N, C-alpha and C positions, 0 to 999 in steps of 0.2 A: 585185709586190705583197708583199701583209702576211701576219702571222704570224697573223691570224685565221682566213685562208686557208687556214693549214695546222693548224690546229686545227678547221678544219670539215671538210676534206681526210679527219684522223686520226677524227672521228666517223664519219664519212658510207661510206668506203673501207676494202678491206685496202691498208697500205700495204707497202713492199719495200726493206728499210733496208740499204746498205750501196753501192757502187759499184760492186763486183763483182754483186751478185745485181741489180743495177737497168742496168748492163751490158747482162746476159745477157737480161734477159727487155725489155728496149731493141729490142735485133736483131732477136728473135723476135715482136716488132711488139702484148706484150704489154703496153703500160706506155703510157697517155695523157696524164700529167703528169709533169715530174721539177722535183724544191723541189734547186736548193743553197744549200749555205752561203754568206758572205758570204767566211768565209776558204778558199776551196774551190783547191785549186790549182788552178792552168792549165792544166795539162794533162790533171787531169780534167774540168774545163769544157769544154775545147776538143773531147773525145772525146767525149764527152754532146751534148754543141749540134750535132755533126757526124752523131751516129745520128738525135742529134732531129728533124736534117729529114729525114733520109729516111724515117723512119717517120709524119710529119706530130707528134710529140707535142710540146706545151707544155713550155717550162722555164720557170720560175721563179727567178729570183734574189733570194733572201733576204736581207733586211738584218739578221740577225741571224747569229752564226759558231756552229760548229756545237759546241759547247761547250753553246750556250743550248736550240736545238734538240733535244737530248740532254735537255734536259730536257721542254721541253713536248713532246716523245714520250713523256716518265715511262720512260727508257730509263736505265739506271746508266754509259753510255759517251757520245761524244758522234759524234755522225751529222751528214753530211760531204754525203752526197748521200741521197735516200730520192726515194718514187716511185711510184703509184697505175696 
């Protein structure tokens, strides 16, 4: 998926930022889609993918690094994992 999908989701949905928050909400079934940065660590990617399969959430791997996702989301920090 593209960055345009992320931008549309930012406008329409309430986003959750950070691997810990996303992971917590993913385990409780509150998240339906997870976005991963291109430079997301493999252990985080595997953990998110595992729980996403269990909760039937979609995992979208973006082709941009975490610094650029932070800029797109208008945050002063890098974002590796986010979801809604």
